[in-house]
C-alpha positions as CSV (number, residue, x, y, z in Angstrom):
1,M,-0.2,-0.1,0.1
2,F,3.0,2.4,1.1
3,G,4.4,1.9,-2.5
4,M,1.2,2.4,-4.4
5,Y,0.8,5.5,-2.5
6,R,4.3,6.7,-3.4
7,K,3.9,5.8,-6.9
8,I,0.4,7.9,-7.2
9,T,1.4,10.9,-5.3
10,N,5.2,10.7,-6.2
11,R,5.5,11.7,-2.5
12,H,7.5,9.7,0.1
13,E,5.5,10.8,3.6
14,S,6.5,7.8,5.4
15,G,4.0,8.4,8.3
16,I,1.1,8.3,6.3
17,L,0.9,4.5,6.6
18,T,2.2,2.6,9.4
19,G,3.4,-1.4,9.9
20,K,5.8,-0.8,7.1
21,G,8.8,-2.9,6.7
22,I,12.0,-1.8,8.6
23,G,13.8,-0.9,5.5
24,W,11.5,1.8,4.4
25,G,10.3,3.6,7.5
26,G,8.8,0.8,9.7
27,A,9.3,0.6,13.4
28,Q,11.1,-1.8,15.5
29,V,8.6,-4.1,18.1
30,R,5.8,-3.7,15.3
31,T,5.3,-7.2,15.0
32,E,5.9,-7.9,18.8
33,A,3.7,-4.9,20.1
34,T,0.3,-6.3,20.9
35,G,1.5,-9.6,22.5
36,Y,4.5,-7.7,24.4
37,G,2.1,-5.1,25.3
38,A,-0.7,-7.3,27.0
39,V,1.9,-8.7,29.1
40,F,3.5,-5.3,30.1
41,F,-0.1,-4.5,31.2
42,V,-0.2,-7.5,33.5
43,Q,3.0,-7.0,34.9
44,S,1.8,-3.5,35.8
45,M,-1.4,-4.8,37.5
46,L,0.5,-7.2,39.4
47,A,2.6,-4.4,40.5
48,V,0.0,-2.5,42.2
49,H,-0.6,-5.9,44.5
50,G,3.1,-6.6,45.1
51,Q,3.3,-9.1,42.7
52,T,5.6,-10.0,39.6
53,L,5.1,-12.7,36.8
54,E,8.2,-14.9,38.3
55,G,6.9,-18.0,38.4
56,K,3.2,-17.7,37.3
57,R,1.7,-20.2,35.0
58,V,0.3,-18.5,32.2
59,A,-2.2,-19.6,29.6
60,V,-2.2,-17.7,26.2
61,S,-5.2,-19.0,23.4
62,G,-4.0,-18.8,19.8
63,S,-0.9,-19.6,18.0
64,G,-0.6,-16.5,15.8
65,N,1.2,-12.9,16.1
66,V,-0.4,-12.0,19.1
67,A,-0.1,-15.5,21.2
68,I,3.3,-15.9,20.3
69,Y,4.8,-12.6,21.3
70,A,2.9,-13.1,24.3
71,I,4.3,-16.1,25.5
72,E,7.5,-15.0,24.6
73,K,7.4,-11.8,26.9
74,A,5.7,-13.7,29.8
75,Q,8.4,-16.1,29.8
76,Q,11.3,-13.5,29.5
77,L,9.6,-11.9,32.5
78,G,9.9,-15.3,34.4
79,A,6.4,-16.8,33.9
80,R,5.8,-20.1,32.3
81,A,3.4,-19.9,29.4
82,I,2.4,-23.4,28.9
83,T,-0.5,-23.3,26.2
84,A,-1.1,-22.5,23.0
85,S,-4.1,-23.5,20.5
86,D,-5.7,-23.2,17.1
87,S,-9.1,-24.1,15.8
88,S,-8.4,-27.9,16.1
89,G,-7.6,-27.7,19.8
90,Y,-4.6,-27.0,22.3
91,V,-1.7,-28.1,23.7
92,V,-0.1,-28.1,27.2
93,D,3.3,-28.1,27.8
94,D,4.0,-27.9,31.5
95,A,7.8,-27.4,31.1
96,G,7.0,-24.1,29.3
97,I,6.2,-23.5,25.6
98,D,9.4,-24.1,23.2
99,L,8.8,-20.9,21.1
100,G,11.4,-22.2,18.6
101,L,9.4,-25.3,17.9
102,L,6.1,-23.3,18.0
103,R,7.3,-20.7,15.2
104,Q,8.7,-23.4,13.0
105,I,5.4,-25.4,13.1
106,K,2.9,-22.1,12.8
107,E,5.2,-19.7,11.1
108,V,7.0,-21.9,8.7
109,E,5.2,-24.8,8.1
110,R,1.9,-23.4,8.8
111,G,0.9,-26.6,10.4
112,R,-1.7,-27.7,12.9
113,I,-0.9,-27.2,16.7
114,V,-1.3,-31.0,17.2
115,E,2.4,-31.3,15.7
116,Y,3.7,-29.6,18.5
117,A,2.7,-32.2,20.6
118,N,4.0,-34.7,18.4
119,R,7.4,-33.3,18.3
120,R,7.7,-32.0,22.0
121,P,8.3,-34.6,24.8
122,G,5.8,-34.3,27.5
123,A,3.4,-32.0,25.7
124,R,-0.2,-33.2,25.0
125,F,-2.7,-32.1,22.9
126,V,-6.3,-31.8,23.7
127,E,-8.5,-32.2,20.4
128,G,-11.6,-29.7,20.4
129,G,-10.9,-28.6,23.9
130,N,-11.0,-25.5,25.7
131,V,-7.6,-23.9,26.5
132,W,-9.4,-22.3,30.0
133,E,-9.8,-25.3,31.3
134,V,-6.0,-25.5,32.2
135,P,-5.4,-24.3,36.0
136,V,-3.2,-21.1,35.6
137,D,-2.6,-17.8,37.4
138,I,-2.8,-15.6,34.5
139,A,-4.7,-15.9,31.3
140,V,-4.4,-14.1,28.0
141,P,-6.8,-14.8,25.4
142,S,-5.0,-13.8,22.1
143,A,-7.0,-15.8,19.4
144,T,-10.6,-14.3,18.5
145,Q,-13.7,-12.4,19.3
146,N,-15.9,-14.1,22.2
147,E,-13.7,-17.1,22.5
148,L,-13.9,-16.7,26.3
149,N,-17.4,-17.5,27.7
150,L,-19.3,-17.5,31.1
151,D,-18.4,-21.0,31.2
152,S,-14.8,-20.7,30.8
153,A,-14.7,-17.8,32.9
154,R,-16.0,-19.5,35.8
155,M,-13.4,-22.5,35.0
156,L,-10.8,-19.8,35.3
157,I,-11.9,-18.6,38.3
158,A,-12.5,-22.1,40.0
159,N,-8.9,-22.9,39.3
160,G,-7.5,-19.8,41.1
161,V,-6.7,-17.3,38.0
162,R,-5.6,-14.2,39.1
163,A,-5.6,-11.9,36.3
164,V,-6.9,-12.0,32.6
165,A,-5.6,-9.6,29.6
166,E,-7.2,-9.4,26.6
167,G,-4.6,-9.8,23.7
168,A,-7.3,-10.3,21.1
169,N,-10.1,-7.8,20.4
170,M,-13.0,-8.5,22.6
171,P,-12.3,-12.1,23.1
172,S,-14.3,-12.5,26.6
173,T,-18.1,-12.1,26.2
174,P,-19.7,-9.6,28.6
175,E,-20.9,-12.5,30.8
176,A,-17.3,-13.4,31.4
177,V,-16.2,-9.9,32.2
178,G,-18.9,-9.6,34.7
179,A,-18.0,-13.2,36.2
180,F,-14.2,-11.7,36.5
181,Q,-15.3,-8.6,38.1
182,D,-17.6,-10.1,40.3
183,S,-14.6,-12.7,41.8
184,D,-12.2,-9.8,41.8
185,V,-10.1,-11.1,39.4
186,L,-7.9,-8.3,37.8
187,F,-9.3,-8.1,34.2
188,A,-7.6,-5.8,31.7
189,P,-10.1,-5.1,28.5
190,G,-8.5,-4.9,25.3
191,K,-9.1,-1.2,24.8
192,A,-6.1,-0.9,27.2
193,A,-4.4,-4.4,27.4
194,N,-4.0,-4.7,23.4
195,A,-2.9,-1.3,22.6
196,G,0.5,-2.0,22.0
197,G,-0.1,-2.4,18.4
198,V,-1.7,1.1,18.1
199,G,1.0,2.8,20.4
200,T,3.6,1.4,18.3
201,S,2.2,2.8,15.2
202,A,2.3,5.9,16.7
203,L,5.9,5.6,17.7
204,E,6.6,4.6,14.1
205,M,4.9,8.0,12.8
206,S,7.0,9.8,15.4
207,Q,10.2,8.3,14.0
208,N,9.0,9.1,10.4
209,A,7.9,12.5,11.1
210,S,11.6,13.5,13.0
211,R,13.6,11.1,10.2
212,Q,15.0,9.1,13.2
213,R,15.5,5.2,13.4
214,W,15.6,3.6,17.0
215,N,17.0,0.2,17.7
216,F,15.0,-2.9,19.2
217,D,15.6,-2.1,23.0
218,H,14.9,1.6,22.9
219,S,11.5,0.8,20.8
220,E,10.6,-1.8,23.2
221,Q,11.5,0.5,26.3
222,K,9.2,3.1,24.6
223,L,6.4,0.4,24.4
224,R,6.6,-0.5,27.7
225,D,6.1,3.2,29.0
226,I,3.2,3.4,26.8
227,M,1.4,0.3,28.6
228,T,2.6,1.6,31.9
229,D,0.9,5.2,31.2
230,I,-2.3,3.2,30.2
231,H,-2.3,0.8,33.0
232,D,-2.1,4.0,35.4
233,A,-4.4,6.3,33.6
234,S,-7.0,3.3,33.7
235,F,-6.4,2.8,37.3
236,R,-6.4,6.2,38.6
237,A,-9.5,6.9,36.8
238,A,-11.2,4.0,38.4
239,E,-10.3,5.1,42.0
240,R,-11.4,8.6,41.5
241,Y,-15.0,7.7,40.2
242,G,-15.4,5.0,43.3
243,N,-14.3,1.9,41.0
244,P,-10.9,0.9,42.6
245,G,-9.1,-2.0,40.7
246,D,-12.1,-1.9,38.0
247,Y,-10.1,-1.7,34.7
248,V,-12.9,-1.6,32.4
249,A,-14.4,1.5,33.9
250,G,-11.1,2.9,34.6
251,A,-10.3,2.6,30.7
252,N,-13.5,3.9,29.4
253,I,-13.7,6.8,32.0
254,A,-9.6,7.8,31.0
255,G,-10.7,7.4,27.6
256,F,-13.5,9.9,27.7
257,E,-12.1,12.3,29.9
258,R,-9.2,12.6,27.2
259,V,-11.5,13.3,24.4
260,A,-13.7,15.6,26.5
261,D,-10.9,18.1,27.9
262,A,-9.8,18.3,24.5
263,M,-13.0,19.4,23.0
264,L,-13.1,21.8,25.9
265,A,-10.0,23.1,25.5
266,Q,-10.2,23.4,21.7
267,G,-13.9,25.3,22.0
268,V,-15.5,22.4,20.3
269,I,-18.2,22.4,23.0
């Protein structure tokens, strides 16, 4: 799309589109951003309660871009991500998902998730099963919309889940969200937890406008800062309006306030 835009307009305004290749104005960490960002949000939620990801068991659904990088970052931060899935079922690897093998199967061979269990000693495949049956501390739904319903939420709660962060777009049904909130499970809605991709697009535009190129570590730190700011804004807004710990309300309120303040400041209303 960027190449065609440049051809039609004879202009090289890199910021007009984001998600470009690194060689022509793209940002480092753009591929990893959504999965990494969801885990950074979980890290911030746990920190409020004096906890870390170290040693936590994590269930991640899906095996695409968001899931793979959520698994990667969770493991880098000391957690043990033990699941991955596709439309045929899910795998459980209590030793921790082997990312190299998962990438080979899903990104190179375009194979089915059962192949992971076939090649990984100790892993098991559950055909047509529900990844949320697995007892974990953290859940990161990263596959598709409405994948986590009320029954799934109740299973996670019964098994002691502490936090849920939406990596996909609206993967939890409203009933599931309500169940998490009623059970005091830390719940991060997608409008906050999966903002890493959009945030990194903004970073890409910033680099293009200033004609800079940041390395991977610098870009990742910028992403971490964005996700920490989103968490803190949501957390503070929820507290200000009498809903402490409610990240759904907090994210909605913080977003509304930002728009309303801008409209007032610019005389729109």
